[in-house]
C-alpha positions in Angstrom: -10.2 -17.9 76.8 -9.0 -16.3 73.5 -9.1 -12.5 73.8 -9.4 -12.3 70.0 -12.8 -14.1 70.3 -13.9 -11.5 72.8 -12.9 -8.8 70.4 -14.7 -10.6 67.6 -17.9 -10.9 69.7 -17.8 -7.1 70.4 -17.4 -6.4 66.7 -20.4 -8.6 65.8 -22.7 -7.4 68.5 -21.8 -3.7 68.5 -20.5 -2.9 65.0 -22.2 -5.5 62.7 -25.6 -6.0 64.3 -25.8 -2.8 66.5 -27.9 -4.7 69.0 -30.3 -2.6 71.0 -32.3 -3.1 74.1 -34.9 -5.8 73.8 -33.6 -7.0 70.5 -34.1 -10.8 70.1 -30.9 -12.3 68.7 -30.9 -15.9 67.5 -27.4 -17.6 67.5 -27.3 -20.8 65.3 -24.3 -23.1 65.3 -23.6 -26.4 63.7 -21.6 -27.8 66.6 -20.5 -26.9 70.1 -17.0 -26.2 68.9 -17.5 -22.4 68.9 -18.7 -22.6 72.5 -16.3 -19.9 73.7 -17.3 -17.5 71.0 -21.0 -18.2 71.7 -20.5 -17.4 75.4 -18.9 -14.1 74.6 -21.7 -13.3 72.2 -24.3 -14.0 74.9 -22.5 -11.8 77.4 -22.2 -8.9 74.9 -25.9 -9.2 73.8 -27.0 -9.3 77.5 -24.8 -6.3 78.4 -26.8 -4.3 75.8 -30.0 -5.6 77.3 -30.7 -7.7 74.2 -32.2 -11.2 74.5 -30.0 -14.0 73.2 -31.3 -17.4 72.0 -29.1 -20.3 70.9 -29.9 -23.2 68.5 -27.4 -26.0 67.8 -28.0 -27.9 64.5 -25.7 -30.9 64.2 -24.7 -31.3 60.5 -25.2 -35.1 60.1 -28.6 -35.0 61.8 -29.6 -32.0 59.7 -28.5 -33.8 56.5 -30.6 -36.8 57.4 -33.6 -34.6 58.1 -33.1 -33.0 54.7 -32.9 -36.4 53.1 -36.1 -37.5 54.7 -38.0 -34.2 54.0 -41.5 -34.7 52.7 -44.1 -32.2 51.4 -45.7 -32.0 54.8 -42.3 -31.3 56.5 -41.7 -28.5 54.0 -44.8 -26.8 55.1 -43.8 -27.1 58.7 -40.3 -25.8 58.0 -42.0 -22.8 56.2 -44.0 -22.0 59.4 -40.8 -22.2 61.5 -38.9 -20.0 59.1 -41.7 -17.5 59.2 -41.8 -17.6 63.0 -38.1 -16.8 63.2 -38.3 -13.7 61.0 -41.5 -12.5 62.8 -40.0 -12.9 66.3 -36.2 -12.3 65.9 -34.5 -9.0 65.2 -31.0 -10.3 64.6 -29.4 -13.6 63.4 -25.9 -14.9 64.0 -25.2 -18.1 61.9 -22.0 -19.8 62.9 -21.0 -22.2 60.2 -18.5 -25.0 61.1 -17.4 -27.2 58.2 -17.3 -30.9 58.8 -18.0 -32.4 55.4 -18.8 -30.6 52.1 -20.7 -33.6 50.8 -22.9 -34.1 53.9 -26.2 -33.1 52.2 -25.7 -34.3 48.6 -28.3 -37.0 49.0 -31.2 -34.5 49.2 -33.6 -34.9 46.3 -33.2 -31.8 44.0 -36.9 -31.5 43.6 -37.4 -31.4 47.4 -34.5 -28.9 47.7 -36.2 -26.7 45.1 -39.6 -27.0 46.8 -38.0 -26.1 50.2 -36.3 -23.1 48.7 -39.5 -21.9 47.2 -41.5 -22.4 50.4 -39.0 -20.4 52.5 -38.1 -17.9 49.9 -40.2 -15.1 51.3 -39.0 -15.5 54.9 -35.4 -15.9 53.7 -35.7 -12.6 51.8 -37.1 -10.9 54.9 -34.2 -12.3 57.0 -31.5 -11.2 54.5 -33.0 -7.8 53.4 -35.0 -6.6 56.4 -33.3 -8.1 59.5 -29.8 -7.6 60.8 -27.6 -10.7 60.4 -24.1 -12.1 60.5 -22.8 -15.2 58.8 -19.5 -16.4 60.3 -17.3 -19.4 59.4 -15.6 -20.7 62.6 -12.3 -22.5 61.8 -12.5 -26.2 61.7 -10.0 -29.1 61.2 -11.5 -29.7 57.7 -10.9 -26.0 56.9 -7.3 -26.3 58.0 -6.9 -29.4 55.8 -8.4 -27.6 52.7 -6.2 -24.6 53.3 -3.1 -26.9 53.6 -2.2 -25.6 57.1 -1.7 -27.1 60.5 -4.9 -26.9 62.6 -3.5 -24.4 65.1 -1.9 -22.2 62.4 -5.2 -22.1 60.5 -7.2 -21.2 63.6 -4.8 -18.3 64.3 -5.0 -17.2 60.6 -8.8 -17.4 60.5 -9.4 -15.4 63.7 -6.9 -12.7 62.6 -8.6 -12.5 59.2 -12.0 -12.0 60.9 -10.6 -9.3 63.1 -9.4 -6.9 60.4 -10.2 -3.2 60.9 -13.5 -3.0 59.1 -14.1 0.7 59.8 -10.8 1.5 58.0 -11.7 -0.9 55.2 -15.0 1.0 54.7 -13.1 4.3 54.2 -10.6 2.6 51.9 -13.4 1.3 49.6 -15.1 4.7 49.0 -13.1 5.7 45.9 -13.9 2.4 44.2 -17.6 2.7 45.2 -17.7 6.2 43.6 -16.1 4.8 40.4 -18.5 1.9 40.2 -21.5 4.2 40.5 -20.3 6.2 37.5 -19.5 3.2 35.3 -21.7 1.8 32.5 -19.8 -1.0 30.6 -17.6 -3.6 32.4 -15.2 -5.9 30.5 -13.3 -8.8 32.2 -10.5 -10.6 30.4 -8.4 -13.6 31.4 -7.7 -17.2 30.6 -10.8 -18.6 28.8 -12.6 -15.4 29.9 -13.9 -12.5 27.9 -17.2 -11.1 29.2 -19.0 -7.8 29.0 -21.9 -6.3 30.9 -23.4 -3.1 32.1 -23.8 -1.9 35.7 -25.2 1.5 34.7 -27.5 2.9 37.4 -27.2 -0.1 39.7 -26.7 0.5 43.4 -23.2 -0.3 44.8 -22.8 -1.9 48.2 -19.5 -1.9 50.3 -19.3 -5.0 52.6 -17.1 -4.3 55.6 -18.0 -6.6 58.5 -21.7 -5.8 58.8 -23.0 -9.2 57.5 -20.2 -11.6 56.7 -17.3 -12.5 58.9 -14.7 -12.5 57.4 -15.6 -9.7 55.1 -14.1 -7.4 52.5 -15.9 -6.9 49.2 -17.9 -4.4 47.2 -20.8 -5.6 45.1 -23.4 -4.5 42.6 -25.4 -6.4 39.9 -25.2 -6.4 36.1 -28.2 -5.2 34.1 -30.0 -8.5 33.8 -29.9 -8.9 30.0 -26.5 -7.2 29.4 -24.2 -10.1 30.0 -22.4 -11.5 27.0 -19.3 -13.7 26.6 -17.6 -16.4 28.6 -16.2 -16.5 32.1 -14.1 -19.4 33.6 -13.7 -19.6 37.3 -10.4 -20.9 38.7 -11.3 -21.7 42.3 -13.2 -24.8 43.6 -16.9 -24.0 43.9 -18.8 -26.0 46.6 -22.6 -26.0 46.1 -25.4 -28.3 47.2 -23.1 -31.1 48.5 -20.8 -31.2 45.4 -17.5 -29.4 44.6 -17.2 -28.1 41.0 -13.9 -27.1 39.4 -13.1 -25.0 36.3 -16.7 -24.0 35.9 -17.1 -22.2 32.5 -20.2 -20.3 31.7 -21.2 -18.9 28.3 -23.8 -16.0 28.2 -26.0 -14.5 25.6 -28.1 -11.5 26.4 -27.8 -12.2 30.1 -28.6 -15.9 30.0 -26.3 -18.9 30.6 -26.6 -20.8 27.3 -23.8 -23.3 28.1 -22.2 -24.5 31.3 -19.1 -26.8 31.7 -17.0 -28.1 34.5 -14.5 -30.7 35.6 -16.8 -33.0 37.6 -20.5 -33.8 37.8 -21.8 -32.2 34.6 -25.3 -33.6 35.2 -25.6 -31.9 38.7 -24.2 -28.7 37.3 -27.0 -28.6 34.8 -29.5 -29.4 37.5 -28.4 -26.3 39.4 -28.9 -24.0 36.4 -32.3 -25.6 35.7 -33.6 -24.9 39.2 -35.7 -22.0 37.8 -35.5 -19.3 35.1 -33.5 -17.0 37.3 -30.8 -19.6 37.9 -29.4 -18.9 34.4 -29.1 -15.1 35.0 -26.6 -13.2 37.2 -27.6 -11.5 40.4 -24.2 -10.2 41.7 -20.9 -8.8 40.5 -18.3 -8.2 43.3 -14.6 -7.4 44.0 -12.8 -9.3 46.7 -10.8 -6.9 48.9 -9.7 -8.6 52.1 -5.9 -8.0 52.3 -5.3 -11.0 54.5 -7.1 -13.6 52.3 -4.8 -14.6 49.4 -5.6 -18.2 48.4 -8.8 -20.3 47.9 -9.7 -23.1 50.4 -13.1 -24.2 49.0 -15.0 -22.1 51.5 -17.0 -19.4 49.8 -17.2 -17.1 52.8 -13.4 -16.8 52.7 -12.8 -17.3 49.0 -15.2 -14.6 47.8 -13.1 -12.1 49.8 -9.8 -13.0 48.2 -7.8 -9.9 47.3 -7.4 -9.6 43.6 -10.5 -11.6 42.8 -14.0 -11.1 41.6 -17.1 -13.2 41.9 -19.9 -13.3 39.4 -22.9 -14.9 40.8 -25.7 -16.8 39.0 -29.1 -16.6 40.8 -30.9 -14.3 43.2 -30.0 -10.6 43.3 -29.9 -8.8 46.6 -32.5 -6.2 47.3 -29.7 -3.6 47.9 -28.6 -4.0 44.3 -31.7 -5.6 42.6 -31.5 -6.1 38.9 -34.9 -7.9 38.6 -33.5 -11.4 38.9 -35.2 -13.9 41.2 -34.1 -17.4 41.9 -33.9 -20.1 44.6 -30.1 -20.2 44.0 -27.3 -17.7 44.7 -24.0 -19.3 43.7 -20.9 -17.3 44.4 -18.2 -18.5 42.1 -14.7 -16.9 42.3 -12.2 -15.9 39.7 -8.8 -14.8 41.0 -6.9 -12.6 38.7 -3.5 -12.1 40.4 -0.6 -13.0 38.2 0.1 -16.3 40.0 -3.4 -17.5 39.1 -3.2 -16.6 35.4 -3.7 -12.9 35.6 -6.4 -10.8 33.9 -7.7 -7.4 33.2 -10.8 -5.4 34.1 -12.0 -2.4 32.1 -14.6 0.2 33.1 -16.0 2.1 30.1 -12.9 0.9 28.1 -10.4 2.2 30.7 -8.1 -0.3 32.4 -8.7 -0.2 36.2 -7.1 -3.5 37.3 -4.4 -5.7 35.9 -3.3 -9.1 37.3 -5.3 -8.4 40.5 -3.8 -5.0 41.1 -5.6 -1.7 40.7 -3.8 0.7 38.4 -5.7 4.0 38.9 -4.0 6.4 41.3 -7.1 6.8 43.5 -7.3 3.0 43.9 -3.7 2.0 44.5 -4.2 1.8 48.3 -6.6 -1.1 47.8 -3.7 -3.3 46.6 -2.5 -3.3 50.3 1.2 -3.8 49.3 0.6 -6.9 47.3 
């Protein structure tokens, strides 16, 4: 029994979710591999007089069900999604990667219809319920990270167990600066993009929803985005992996999208709905222990020295008016070894080559 998993379960139940007496907590997992963690979670929830529930959703079976989804099944799934948010107070979703391409046979029209059918209940779950999304380390993750399985397991669990309370205090000066900022400019290889965040709310993320965590996000004013951004990490989405995605914006809207890979499917994603061509999130990655991409967005979006700039749905906590069935976090790492780059707030350089340069932000470099 790994004591680090026990520590992690205590963090999730007590710090992230703040489970109270009679809270109904739904734990969803893709396999039985995280069984030890699930047992610890059950014990922690029960100790606080909460009520745990567990649902195992095997990924191949789930993918087949998605492939065979009909209009009638969509309506039934909508009812079950509504039931969950009406009857559960907290959600713990344990993701376990087995195959990034498992669900790529799903009809895009069905995927879109399902997203629209569950959009309201999904919004309630994300914005009105307490939730945690956790990526439990798998062999495939270890392979993508280029590490032996045991070494990656140890790395991933350590990354998840960072001191989130300290991180929250560390982020405060950046939060204050972002709240005072109007114009943002990002420069880098094949990247020159500007937008405004004036008046937008700013949200530090320090272990309350994602595990691992470590970011601070806001959203651009919807029609303020102009220029080009080119992402330099693999971007898995809807059963495909896209590389070197480059987006050109005019007055907030994506007017051109390119990638190394399936260009047709890339266009399908941005044609999902009107909001898919506008940006719903701008965020800094700040986890000091996550340095390199592995094609897993929950890790990659937290990479220190990175940003992600996200087409699709905006969060209620920083809502810029954009609604969409998609929310695609794509990551640009700006540390020197990844090509470097600069970020300006109101024409003042605040970060160069992934390192903050303002005295009040130097501690966020974590000795890089």
